[in-house]
N, C-alpha and C positions, 0 to 999 in steps of 0.2 A: 680739163679740171672743168669741175660741175659747179654751178651759182650757187650763192648762198642765199638762202631764204629766210625769212624774218616776218612772222607778225605779231602785233602789238595790242596790246591791253590798258586800257585808261585808268589812270593809276585811281582808284576810292581814295575819296575826300577831297579833290582838287575840281574846281568847280565841271573842266573840260571830261573828270569821272563821269560828273553827272547829268553832264549834255550827251558823250558820247560812250553809252557804254557795250559792252560788247566786244567780238577781238577781228582783228582786220588786218591786212594782208599790206606790207610794207614793200613800194619800190624803190624808195631811196632815203639814205640817212647820210648825211653830214656832219662830219664828229666834231671837224675845225668848228661849224655853226653853230653845232649842236640842235640838229632840228631832223624831222624823219617827215617825209610825203609816205602817207598813205594810198592806199588805191580807193579812187572815188567814192562813193556810197550817195546814195540819194538821199541822205538824211544828217550829210555834212553840206556846213554853209562853207568849211576848210579843209583842206587838204596837207594842211601841213603844222607841225605840233612840234611842242620841242622835246627833245628828248626826253627832262624832268615828267613830263607831264604822263609816261606809257612804261608799262615794263617790255620790252624787247626779249621774243621766243625763237629759238634759235632748229631754226629741221634737221633733225637727226640723218637724212638724208633715208630714213627705211619707211615703209608705207605698211601699214596690215589691213590687210583685205579691201584697200582702196583709198584708204582715210590715212592722210600724212602723219609720224608723230615727229613730237615738238617739244621742245625743254621746258618743264612745267605740266606736262601730260601725265596725268592719272591713270594708271595701269590694273585691271584684276587679273590676279593669276592666281596660279596654284603649285604649290614644292610641295615637296616628298617631308613629312615631319615622321620620327621615330616619337614611340608611344612610350613602350615599357618592355622591359626585357623580362621573359614568363620561361618556364622552363614544361615545358612538354614532354612525353615520354621517347618520340622518337624525334625530337628536338633539340639537343643539348644548347642551352642560351639563344634562344629564336628570342631573334628582336622581334616584335611585331611594329608597323610601319602605319603612316597616316598620309591624309594629302589634305591641308590646308588650302583656306582662300587668303590668298595676301595683296595687297593693295600698296604701290609702289609708285614712286615719282621717278618720271624718268631729267636726269641733273647730267648736264654737262661736264662733265669735272678731268679734269688733267687731259683734256686733247680728246673723252670715248663719254660716250651719251651712259651712262648705265642706270639702273634701274635699282631708286634706293630705300628700301620697305621705307613706311613712313612712321610705322612705329619698333617696337621688340615682338618681333614675333621667334617663339624660343621653336626652333625646331632637332635638339636635337638635348640630353644631357651627359653630361660625359659622365665616365667610370667613376669620381669624386663627385657626382649628384651636382655638376655647377652646370646651370642654363649656356647655351650654345643659341645666339641669336642667327639669325637668316642675316648677311651680310649683303650686300650691295653687286651687284654683276651686274655684267657688261650687256647694253641693250641688246646685239643682235644674237650675242648667246642662247638669250632670253625668248628669244621668238617660238611660237607652240611648235608642239613637232609632231609633227602625220604618225599617230601609234596606231598602226594592224595589227588589232584585237586579236587575228587569227593566227599570228605569230607569236605571241606572247604562250612562254609555258604555263598549261594550265595546274594549279597546285592542290586540286580536290582532296588530295591524299592529308595535307592539312587541315582543309576547311571548305565546305562549298560555294563556290563562287569567286576562288583568291587564283587571281597568276601570281606568275613574276617577270618584279622587273626592273630592270636595271639592277640585280640583286638584291632585290626589298620584294615579300609577298604582300599582297597590296589586292581589296577586293580590286575586283570589273570597273563598277565601275567608278573607283576612285581615278583608276588609269584614266576613265574618257577624262575626268575634268582635267588631266596634265595637258589634256588640247587645248583649254581654254586660254584666252587670252583675251583681254577686250578693252577698250581704251573708253576709264569711264564717267571721263571730266579733264578740266583742269585746277590747280591750284589756286586760280582766280573764281573763274565761276562756281567749280565746285569745293570750295571750303571746306565746308563740312567732312566731308571725307577726308581732311587731315584728322579730325578728330575722330573719327568711324571708329571702333574697338569693336572683332569677336568676338 
């Protein structure tokens, strides 16, 4: 069994939150006495704090490019979006797809770490014209795939620079974006990302 790893963020608005800003690794928690010991730093006069003074973040057990991913982290990734349906002489009811940037929060929910989009990203309009929004997905299923561009089927017969990827015809540049997965911050240190609309 692996160890549970946590980190702590001092809550804003509390005296401790003003004195000790930042993210700290947790050494010990006593839930009965309601205190937590963080790894001592040169700026700390003390290393034990009450649980009410901090927010705890659970390590997901997943690293990306050597960086641990915690509950509350914000991830930039890309998803395929249906854009419109067109009629081309050679393709009946061809659906055009695009790739959009998404910011999602890592959330621990029902025993699983998920990527929860921070806003409603419309990824598809069904046949009734109703928008279908990107849903939350399990974190481990959202890690970037290694995409071998040379193995993709060329679709220059449709338009120059297009390839077929997982049943969609996309621009080569857009397919490359699907391999991007970047930790851009967390909801405590980067609250502006929660309100960002692209």
